[in-house]
Structures are given as C-alpha cells and as structure tokens.
N, C-alpha and C positions, 0 to 999 in steps of 0.2 A: 128307251132303246139302248142296247149294248152291242159291242162288237168284240169278237174274239178272233185272233189271228193265229193260225196253226201251220206248222211245218213238221208233219209226221216223220219219224225217224226212218220209216220204210220207203220214203221218197227222197229224191235228192234235195239238198238245201242249196239254192242258187245264190247264196251269200249276198244278202242285202239287195237282191234284184226284185223279188216279189214274195208274197206269202202263197203257199200252196192252197190253203183253204181259209176262207173268212166266213164266220158265222155271225149273222145279224139277228139278235133277239128283239122281238117287239111283242109284248104281252106273252101269250102262250106260243105264238108262232116263231119258228126259226127258219130263216132263209140262209142257205148254204151256197156260197159261191166257190167253185173249184176252178183254179187256174188251169190253163191249157196243159194237158198231160201229153207226154211224148214217150217214145220207146227207149227209156233208159232205166237202169237199176238205181239203187240208192247211192251208188258210187259214181253216178253220171256216165256209166259205160253204155254205149249204144247197143241195143239188142236188135238183131235182125238187119244188119247193114245191107241195103239194097233190096230188102224183101218186105214188100207191103203187108203181106199176110202176117208175118212174124211181128212186124212193128205194130200193126193194128191190134193184135192180141195183147201185146205188152202194154200198149197205151191204154186199152180198156181195163187191164188188170190194175194199172196205176190209178185210173179213175176210181175203181172200186176201193182201192186202198185209201184214197183221199176221202171218199164218202164215209167209209168205216171210221176214220179218225174223227169225224164230226158226228158220229152216231146215226148215220143215214145209210140207206141202201139204194140200189138202182130204182126200186119202186117209188122212192121219194123224189126222183129227178123229174122236173117239169120242162126243162129246156136243155138241149145239147147242141153245140156247134162243132162241126167236124171240118177240119181244114186238111186238104190233101195236096201235096206238092205234085204238080203236073197231072192233075186228075184227068182220067179218061173214063168214059162210061163203062168200060170193061172192069174197072176197079170197083164198081158198085157191089158186085157179088162178094168180093173179098171182104170189103168193109162191112157189108150187111151180116156176113157170117160172124164176125167178131162182135158186132153191135148186138146181135140177137143173143149171143152167149152172155153178154153183160146185162142185157135187158130182156129176160125171158118172159116177162109178165105180159098180160093181154093189153093193158093200157100203157101205151108207149109215150115217151116225152115228145114234145114238139122238137123238131130238129131242122137245122140248116146245114147243108153240105156245100162247101166251097172249094173250088180248085184254086190253088195259089201258086205263084212263081217260086217262092222260097219260104222256109220256116226259119226259126231263130238260129239254128246251127246246121252246118253242112251235114248231110246224112239223114236228117229227120225227114220222113215221108208223110207222116200224119200227126195231127195234134187235135185233141178233143178237150173242150171245156164244158162245164155244166152248171146248172142252177138246180138246187133241190129245196124242198120245203117240208119241214116237219113240225110237229107240235111238241 
C-alpha cells in the first residue's frame, strides 16, 4: 500500500494545515480522499460572500478540480459529505442544483448533508468532502 499527498496549484494551499487530496493505492485499486472544499479561489479569496448558490457552485467546481488532480471524476465518487452553515430545508433546492451539475450521472454517491453552526472561516456557507475509488 502507498499514499500520495497532493495540493493542486488550482486550489488554495492552506500552508501546512492539511493536504487537499490523499490517494491510497492498494493493488490495482486507488481510494481518493478529498479534503473539505469551500468557496474560495486558489488565492484563498471567498467567492460569493453571503450567497449560498454562488458558494455551492464554486465549492463543487473546487471538488471537481481536486478529483481531476488525482485522475478521478465525479463518476468515481462513492461518498460525499455536505456541511451547510445554518442549514434550512429551503436550502436543499439550491444545493441540489449545484450537486447535480457536478454529479450528472445516473448512479449517485452516498451522501450525508449536515447543518452546522460554523465552518472553518467566517463567510463560508458550505463545505463538501468526498471519497472516490478508481482502478
């Protein structure tokens, strides 16, 4: 078994806090762990301040970037966790729209959606992490 730790240049580098992507290889299988993605660009600038729709779209774009860096796609994702600050049921339609844009395939990953009091930095409204499996 081997482990590879990635910090793609198109995503922010959180300077020794965590790796954006970890790939675990065991035989022919590769399990890809993607750290929680938020609505920032590579310069750590918040995209969509106060706007859940814009933040969800950017967050899922960052997730796609992280997966691509590991040679994976949304179709390889088997589990997604979605954390939403101050979640209300009305937020589901907004998040679902961004989710389905990122995951257009018929077979969707298992997922958990959680409402949380706060995320890592002020201004973050949504965070998404994922696990993917490839050969």
